[in-house]
N, C-alpha and C positions, 0 to 999 in steps of 0.2 A: 228425312235423311240428315239434315243439319242438326236436328235435335239429338239424333243418335251419335253423330260425330262429336257433339258437345259432351255427351255422356262418356264416350270413349276417352276424351281428353281429361275429364274430371277423374275417372278411374285411373288413368295413367298417371295423373298428378299424385294421386294417393300412393300408388306404388313407388313413384319416384321420390316421394317423401318418406318412404319406409313404412307404409301402412298396408300390410298384406297379411291376411289370415291364412297362412299356409299350414302350419302345425296347429292342431286343435288344442294342445296343452303341452306342458313341459314333459309329461310322461310320454305323450305321442312323439315328441321330438327325440327323446332319448331312445325310444324303441326303434324308430325308423333310422336314425343316424347310426345306431349301434348294430343294425342288421348287416347281413352279408350282401345285400343288394347293392348294385352299383349306384353311385350318387345321382347320376343322370336319370336313371330309371326311377329312383325315389322322387326326384323333382317332377318328372312327368306324371307319376302317380298322384302327387300332391295337386298338380294342376287339374287332372281329371276329376279327382275327388272334390276339389273346390268348385269346379264347373257343375258337377252333378248335384252338389249341395245347393248351389245357387238356383239351378233349374228346379230342384225339388221344392225349395221355398217359394219359388215364383209360379208354381204350377197353377195355382188358383188364379193368379194374376193373368197368366197366359190365356187360360180358358175364358176369363171374364173379358179381356181385351178382344179376344177373337169374336165374341158375340156383340160387344159394344160397337166395334168398328167393322161389323160384317158387311156394311154397305161399301166399304173401301176395298173389298176383295172377297176371297173365299175363307171360310172358317179354317180349313186345313192349311191354306196358304199363310194366313196370319199367324196361326199357331206354330207352324214349322219355321217361319221367318223369325218369330220371337225367340224360339228355342235356339236357333242358329246365332242370332244376335247376342243372346246371353252367353253362349259358348265363346264367341269372339271376345266379348268384353271381359270375361273372367280369365281368359287365357293370355291376356297381355301383361299380366303382372310380372312373370319371371323375366321376359325380355327387358322390361323397364327396370327391374332390380339389377340385372346384369349391366345395363347402361349406367345405372347409378353407381355401381361398384367400379366400373371401368373409367367413366368420364367425369364422375362427380355428381353430387346432388343437384347443383345449380344447372348443369347441362341437361340432365334428365328432366328436371322440372320445367326448363325452358322449352324443351320439345313437347312436353305434355301441355304446357300453356299455349303453344302455337297450334296444337290440334284443337284445343278448346276454342281459341279465337277463330280458327277456320270454320268452326261450326256455329259460333254465336253470331258473328257479323252477318253472314248471309241469312241466317234465321231472322235477325232483326230487320234486315232489308225486306224480306218477304212479308213479315208482319206489318211493316209500314205500308205495304200495298193494300192492306185491309182497311186502312184509314183514308188513304188518298192515292193519287197516281204516283208511281215511282218507277223511274227509268231503270234503276239498278235492279229492282225486283223483276222487271220485264226481261232484262238481260239474263238473269239467273233462270227464269222460266224457259227462255229460248234455248239455253244451254242444255235443258232437259235433265236437271239434277235429280228430279224425283222419279224418273223413269225406272230406275233400278228398284226402288222401293215398291212402285206399282206392280212391277213384274213379280217381286217376292210375295206381295200380298195376294196377287192373283194366282199364286201357286205355280209360276213358271218354273219348269224343271231345271233349265240351264241356270237361272238366277239362284235357285236354292242350292244347286250343286256348287256354284261358285262361292256362295256364302259359307257353306260347310267346309269347302276346301280352304278358305281363309282361316277358319278355326283350326283345321287339321295342320295347316302350315305353322300356325303359332304354337301349337303343341309340339310339333317337330322342332321348331326353333328353340323351344324350352329345353328339349333334350340335348340339342347341340350346345346350348349356352349354360347348361345346368351344372357344369363342373365347378367345384369350389364355392358354391353358393350357400352351404349349410349355415355359416355364421350370419349371413345377411338375412336368410329366410327365418332363422330363429329370432333375431333381433326384431325383424318386421312383425313376426307373429306376436311377440311380447307387446309391442306398441299397439297392435290391433286389439289384443286382449284388454289392455288398459283403457283403450278408447271405448270398447264395448261396456266395460264396467261403468265408465262415466256416462255413457249413452243411456244405460238403464235407469239412471236417476232423473233424466230430463224428459221433456216431451218429444224431442227429436234431436238428431245428431248435430244439427247446425247450432243448437244452443248449448251443447255440452262438449264442445271441442276442448282440447287440452288448454288449461288456463293456469295462471299463477296468481295466488291470492296476495293481496297487499293490505297490511294492517294500517289503517289510518283513522283519524278521528271521525266519529260518526256525525254526519250532518243533521240538520233539523228534520229532513225527510225520514232518515233512518231512525232517529229517535221517536218521531211520531208514529212510524210503523210499529216500533217496539212497544209503545204504549197501547196501541190498538190490538195487536196480535198477542193476546194472553190466553191462558188456559191451553186447550188443545191446539190453538193457533200458533203456539210457540214453534211448532214443527214447520208451519209455513214461514214464520219469521226466520228460522234457520236457513231455509231455501233462499229467502230474500237477502240475508246477509252474505250468503255465498255469491249471489249475483252482484251485490254492491262492492264486494271486495275483489272482484275479478274483472279487470279492464278488458281482457280478451273476450269474456262472456258477454260483456256489455256491447262490445263492437259487433260481435256476431248477432246479438239480439237486434240492434238498430239496423244492421244490414238486412236481416230477415224482414223487419217491419217495412223498410224502404222498398225491398224487392217485391213483397206482397202487395204493397200499395200501388207500385208501378204496374204490376201485372193486372190488378183489379181495374186500374184506370185505363190500361190498354184495351182489355177485352170489353170494358164498359163502353169505351169509345166506339169499338167495332159494333157492339150491339145497338148503340144510339144511332148509328148511321145506316143500319139495316132497314128493310121494309117493315119488319115487325120487331121492334126493340124488346117487347115483353117475351115473345117466343124465343128470341135469341138469348135473352138473359136466362130464361129457364133452362135452355139447352146447355149453355156454358156452366151454369150453377150445378146441373146434374152431373156433368162430366167432372167438374172440379171436386164435387163431394165424393164421387167414386174414387178418384185418385187419392184424396185425403184418407179415405177408409183403408185403401190398400197400403198406403204409406204407413199409416199407424199400425196396421196389423203385421206388416212385414219387417218393419225396422224399429219398432218401439217396444222393446222387452221391458218387463217390470222387474225392478230390483229393490228389495226391501231388507236384504240380509244385514247390511250395515246399520240400518235403523233399528231393526228388531233386536239386535244385540246390545243396544244402548239403554240405560236406565230411563232416559227421557220418555221412552214409549210406555213404560210400565209404572212410573211414579206419578201419583196424582189421582184425583177422583174422576177424571174425565173418562167416559166410556171409550172403548177401542174404536167404535164406528166413527165417533167424532174426530179422533186422531187420524183415522184413515181418510176421512173427508178432507181434513185440513191438509194432509199430505197430497191428496189428489189435486186440490186447488193450488197448492204451493208448487207442484211440479208441472202444472198445466198452463199457468197464466201467460208464459212467454209465447207458447204456441197459439193460445187464444188471442193474444194481442196481435199477432201476425194475421190471423184470420179476420179479425176486426178491421185491421188496416186494409186488407184486400176488399172487404165489403164496403168500407168507407170510400176507397178509391173508385169502386164501381158506382156507388151512389152519386158521387160528385160528377163522374163522367156522363151519366145518364140524366143528371140534374133531377134526382128524385130523392128527397129526404126520407120518404117512406121506406125505401130500401135499407137505408142506414138504421132507421128506427126499429125495423123488424129484423134486419139481418144481423146486427151486432149482438143482441141478446140470443138470437138463434145460434150464432157461431160460438158464443161462450158456452151455451148449454150443450152443443154438439161436442165440443172438445172435452168437457167434463164427462159426458156420456162415453166417449171413446176410451178415456182413461179408466173409467169405472168398469167397462167390459174387460179390459186387460187385467185389472186388479182382481175381478171375480175369477177369471181363468187362472191367474197366478195362485189364488187360494186353493185351486184344485190341482194344478200342475206347476209347482214352484221352480222346477229345474229349468235352468237356462237353455239346456239342449232341447227340452220339450217346447219352450216358447219360440225358439228359432227354427224348429222343425215343422212337423205337420200341424202343430197347434196354431201356427200363424194362419194357415188356411181356415181352420175351424173358427179362429177369432174373427176373421173377415165375414164368414158365413153367419156367425152369431150376431155380429154387429148389424148386418142387414136384417136378420130375423127380428131382433129386438127393436129395430127402428120402425117396424110396422105399427105398433100401438100408438106412438106419438103422431105418425103420419095419418093414421085413421082418425084419431081424435081431432087433429087439426082440420082434416077434410070435412068431417061431420059437423063440427061447430061452425066452420066457415060457411057450409052450405045451408045449415038450418037457420042461422042468424044473418046470412048474406053479408058477412063481414070478414074481410081478409085479415084485419087486425085481430079479431076474435079467434080465427083459425090459427094464426101464428102463436097467439098467447096460449091457446089450448095445447098446441104441439110442444111448446117450450115447457109448460107445466107438466105434461105427461113425461117428457124427457127427463126433467129433474126428479120426478117421482121414481122413475126407473133407475136413475143414477143412485139415489139414496137406497133403493132396494138392493142393488148390486153391491154397494158398499157394505150394507148390513149383512148380506150373505157372506162376503169376504171376511167381515169381522167375526161372524159365527164360526167360520172355518179356522181362523188364525188364533182366536182367543185361547190362551193357555198353552199354545204350542209354538210360540215365537221362535225359540231356539231350534226346534225341529225344522221349521220352515227355512230358517237361515242356513242350516246345514244342507237341506235338500236343494236349495237354490244353487249351491256350488257343485252339485253333482252333474 
């Protein structure tokens, strides 16, 4: 419950900050605002379309969650509850935009921050109970805060009707408050469009938030990186320089590293205090890996249009596959560093250096593999609309399917030689081979057709 409340607060803060993807494009805005339809009706249509698009992109996630957490309720209950929760979360944008226009950005952001804190603080209290005794967590449990979610996941009719009624109420409120919002919706859509363009260049949104570059003298580290990253790796050097010159990107990166390390240490501590630390660690790692796959598939679109139009990509003797590999590494290292921080925090918590020795290389290989899968699908379907539509579901399915060979290789080698280290090494090697094959496939598709791909991506 509190995790969902936190999600609502974060999404409300985005709307309060003017980040809402209402109009799909400038042409869409011109068509709808110039139509004879009443403004309030158009606003409701935009809300419903946005909710439907979100649910469509999350359809695979909903089905997957329903089976993963089937022990917490019924498959139908979890699926319907997730659909209703998605409707409520996506329908809060217009009321928050109206509040922003009427009371100011700071007031709207303060309300969203209050909702976020109201979810984060109790959630941390409950997590602390997994480590040791906590009177605050016991009080929250006595309050019965999770009863509503249990009823939803069990498919309780009254609870589900109440959830969908909340979504319908927000849509109705959007109709009531929808007058005079065209300028705010258009400006918010432009901000969201710019955010998505930056998002496509990085491994995740948290590392590609809006940032301002500052030109300053290069330090010894930057000069050393420039000397090492030559040939096709100048593309990775370009990504590195963008990071070095952006204080906001650096702050987001270090925040992500710290947050991942803290999460790894927290769940590692929980596993260490359980009756079977190894089994708990495997369970947590399995759930975390599935969430990372879904996160990468649903929110990490590939964008190469800006690069393919530049001579840097086509000047020089380096093969295209080498440049694509350098691009993959250059846009993945921040995400990989966060995953490594989580694994290291886990290893420290359970006091097992072996987890860090095996987990860190595995995390790096997994992040490169995830990016390569996206790149291969981009070579087939470069349009951004395709990547954010049904292709996201196919990307997740393909990620799971192509993960089978490394998993089988690791299991076979580990069993034959009775060596966990050998199994992990074999799995990493197979994953890297698959990554190179996927990049080679993408290179064969893009070679000689860079401008066509750049144009198709904008469609």
